[in-house]
LUMZA-406986 format. One record per atom (N, C-alpha, C): residue in three letters; x, y, z. Coordinates in steps of 0.2 Angstrom, whole numbers, plus 5000, padded with zeros to 4 digits. Example, Ala and Ser with C-alpha at 12.3 -4.5 7.8 and 13.67 -1.06 7.14 Angstrom:
BEGIN
Ala506649725039Ala506249785039Ala506649845039Ser506449895035Ser506849955036Ser506450005039
//
This chain:
BEGIN
Met496350744819Met496550664822Met497150654825Lys497650664819Lys498350674821Lys498450684828Phe498150744828Phe498350774834Phe498350734842Thr497750724840Thr497450684847Thr497650614847Leu497950584841Leu498350534842Leu499250524846Leu499250584844Leu500050594847Leu500050624853Ile499550654856Ile499450674863Ile499250634868Ser498750584864Ser498750524867Ser499550484869Ile499650454862Ile500250434865Ile501050454869Leu500850534867Leu501250554874Leu501050544880Leu500550574882Leu500050524889Leu500350474891Leu500250424887Leu500450344889Leu501150354888Ile501350374887Ile502250364887Ile502550414896Leu502350484898Leu502350494904Leu501850464907Ser501250414907Ser500950384911Ser501550324913Phe501850294910Phe502350224912Phe503150264914Thr503250324911Thr503950354916Thr503850354923Ser503250384927Ser503050384932Ser503050324936Ile502950274935Ile502950214936Ile503350204939Phe504250204935Phe504750194938Phe504850224943Glu504650314943Glu505150334948Glu504750324954Ser505350324959Ser505050314965Ser505450364973Thr505050414976Thr505150454980Thr505450404988Pro505750454992Pro505750444998Pro505250405002Leu504450405001Leu504250385005Leu503950335002Asp503950314995Asp503750254992Asp504450194994Asp505050224994Asp505350195000Asp505450145003Tyr505050185007Tyr505050185015Tyr504450145017Val503650165014Val503050125013Val503350045010Tyr503450035004Tyr503649975002Tyr503949915006Ala504549965011Ala505149915012Ala504749855017Pro505349795018Pro505049755023Pro505049785028Asp504449755034Asp504649775038Asp504449705043Pro505049695048Pro505149625050Pro504949635057His504249675057His503949685065His503249685062Phe503049665056Phe502449655054Phe501949605057Asn501449595061Asn501249555063Asn500449555065Tyr500149505066Tyr499249505066Tyr499249445069Thr498749475074Thr498549375079Thr497549415079Leu497249365078Leu496649355080Leu496549355085Ile496049395089Ile495849415096Ile495349395097Ser494649365095Ser494249375094Ser493749375090Lys493149335088Lys492849315081Lys492049295083Gln491549345082Gln490849335085Gln490349335079Lys489949295080Lys489449295075Lys488849345077Ile488649375072Ile487949425074Ile487749425069Glu487249455070Glu486449455064Glu486749485059Gly486749475054Gly487049475046Gly487849505043Gly487949455049Gly488849445047Gly489149425052Thr489849425053Thr490449415058Thr490849475060Val490949485068Val491449515069Val492049495071Tyr492649485068Tyr493249495069Tyr493849555072Ile494049525078Ile494749595081Ile495149555081Tyr495349585077Tyr496249575078Tyr496749615080Asn497449625081Asn497849645084Asn498449675080Phe498649715076Phe499149735072Phe499349755074Thr500249745073Thr500949765073Thr501249785068Ser501549835067Ser501849875061Ser502449925064Gln502749885064Gln503549935064Gln503749945072Lys504349945073Lys504449945083Lys504549995084Trp504450015088Trp504550085092Trp505150085094Tyr505350165093Tyr506050165093Tyr506350185100Asp506650155103Asp506850155109Asp507850205110Gly507850215104Gly508450265106Gly509150245105Lys509050185102Lys509750145103Lys509850135094
//
């Protein structure tokens, strides 16, 4: 019983420490993107629902400058 409680507490502590660590990929993914935008292109009612077509823009194409 005590061993199970100890393991549970240890796993809980380890799960919280991983929340505060970030990798370079995390930093990149969660960084603000001033180029993000979306616009509704069309909306069409069909049997059983509606189809929405959007144009999404995320990030700027690298232009070498």
